[in-house]
C-alpha angles and dihedrals in degrees: 000000000000091000090054092051094050092049091054090050093055092048090053093052091048091052093052090051093049093051092051091053091049091050091054091050093048090050091053090048092051094047090047093049094046090047090050091059092058088052093056097262130119115272140178094282091050093050090050090051090049090049091053091048091048090050091052090049091053089049091053092045090052089049092050089050091052090049090053092048091050087057092055094046093047091050092050089050090049092050088053093054095056118098088225135006117276113273097216117129095192134050113292140181110234098231138128132055092322096038136091108317111261095005125143128194118251137170133008117301086036121250129186109246128196125184101199094195116035090197087063105045093167089069113075145118134224127206136201123179126211118199116220112253089235093060097096091059102026127084093206102069117210132193139185111222116202115193127182117199121199129191120174091330098317117115138198127186127209130182122196123186108207134178138191110269106254112211087230088075088082123078089206125012123177130180095197141001108241136184096039096222096059119115142197101221126197111233093027099057134027137186128204096174137049115303122195136176122191091202089216108186092025100266110150121229118244113224122179119200131181117237095190093064123212094120127084115262116266091237116045096164108113098210121108088244096060092126121012127169127183129214114349098028131204137327103214120206123190121218095330140028098254097053116079114211134141123210109260111168130061088251091053093051093048088061091053099043134010089224092051125219091329090070096052118075134172127192092040124153115281119249115235108254118197117233098191138354141184091192095105093046092051092048092049093051093049094204096315128115120268114259119245101201123082110259146065125304131187102202109228146167114219092339096313120116110244101173138009131281115300120200119195115202135013121319120221097192136356116198121191120202139157133234124264119255093355102067091183089075112098113208119193118190114194122191118197138166112243135188118318091014093295121155119236117196116187121188116199116190121190111201113186090176089070097021092240143129116207124196126195127178128201118186125194116194121218087257092055102258110148122208121185119194125213114267113263116212126206128190112247133025097256128246093284099256119128108188128185117191088202135039129305100219131004141256131044127290125240113273127216115240132184122311084024102271124142128254112211117272128205100209114156138161122015139123130347139142146072132314116226127241130261120253107250126185128221093275092055095257121142107239095173122023115209097215120157137180117196113196142174126207103274146282099341097051133095129233110182130187114217096174143001121306111204143160116258089228104053126210111253123250133201120195088349094305127109117251112237112264089241088065098042106067092162090062098042092048101041109027117095126223128242136191127182126195127189145142096241113014108197138180109222122226093231136036120241089267091058098251119128116273105224122154109031135192127189119188112197140035122301126196123194121190086203117009143333116204147117120292111242091000091170093062104038124104115255113277140145127266109199117191113190103188130014133341111201118174134159089223125024111265123239113229108165150330127267128190134225090279091058090249120144109238102168135019128355144350103214118219112186115198122188123231106201092196089073092064094071101011107048123172115276116286093357115162118273132192087255101220104027120097137194126209107236098179139358133193143168111228137185101232141021123255091243 
């Protein structure tokens, strides 16, 4: 005990001595620094003054930055209030009666200026907007917003590149949840991209999760928008469809979504869902008049394709194939019924290697006489839109009846085949994107599938799971892009050859003004529906039937797989939200563009 006391006493004495030495040294430093000031050198007081000045500069720089960001935010808000995107093709200042609220035009070239607080006129921001050069021919309009923030003479410059929100950015997008007894079921479905339901009409979604674990979460997408539902929200069921129960604990939520509760949101803003459009028809015509005779037309001016491919009349089947050995050639074979029960088969070949589209027609009369016309070449490979003003496929789809069971449909024929590859140079750059949109005329038309529709270059899998696009350069460079648009998008029971259509894969993004589902889903043998892209439907499709043990007994397990390319590179003239925008990139720069 005594030894410990003595030891503490010595440490205390040493500490006092050390402090006294430090005090002497500090005194010498202060005297030296103060003396240095009188000699014209920088001293302690000057350093303090400089520090205060630097702090003030930082405050003004932050204020200028906030001003610049306010300019970006206000411009994005303004774009969202417009009924349609600005039609400018050159840089413009968003001023005037339809411009930024409260903006005045300043400078040359003109910029829109706003002073948020008239009592502090030295704090303001100016904005100039640059349309993307692709806007005149691109459905998804894009703009570069350049905003300069100023605060007491300090400036900060921000550029934000924004684009209209394409509906293809969603892995699953629904406008309403009908019929009411449909379910998302953990273990039967999965989602690795953003899922959203507008809940139009107020019908809550039914989502069944498994508290015991063992199955992959329903939502494996890591973004904070993995599962969003507007309006009425979600009916949660725990373990089976007769027991209500929402996830409550962190452990529960991790079984529902990889991102947990923070990636699941209800009461979110609705996404604008189109109810009709003539956009694809206009794009296919390319400024020409619509044909009146049954058949296929490549609208052209002096032999040069000016639009897409226009099909007048109903289509029995549409087969997609690729060239051999040139897999960048897209071949489209269209079968129609002509006058006097004749059969018209039109083959359209798009050849990027020669920048040509070639059309050949073969007609078979009801008596069996075959007439084959000479191939007709056109300069150019079209704008990628294939538009039918009738149906693609025949029959009627199943309809949902109370309490949600299916009446028998008679859907037959339709679309199937393979999408051709992009043209890629030796440096891995895409020099010609094979991007197609196949569309029918609107909400009352059919677009059937009578077989798989896949990309010629498949996405790679490991242990049954898709490799992320960032790790699959072969896919992202070579695989084309497909969009389909129809009123009722339906999977037939049989292929075109009459054999049963069981496992089904669709690569691309589909949009249904009404519904997209499987015909006679309540009487089909169990199979898998794999959607690699986007599923967009006004009402939730019905794919199959599961029992109280969460086992599929009829119809399809649905596996939804996200294609991130569709977020920023949608198919041509694919529907957008109209007035909602996403920020693609953002940067702080040192000088303005002009």
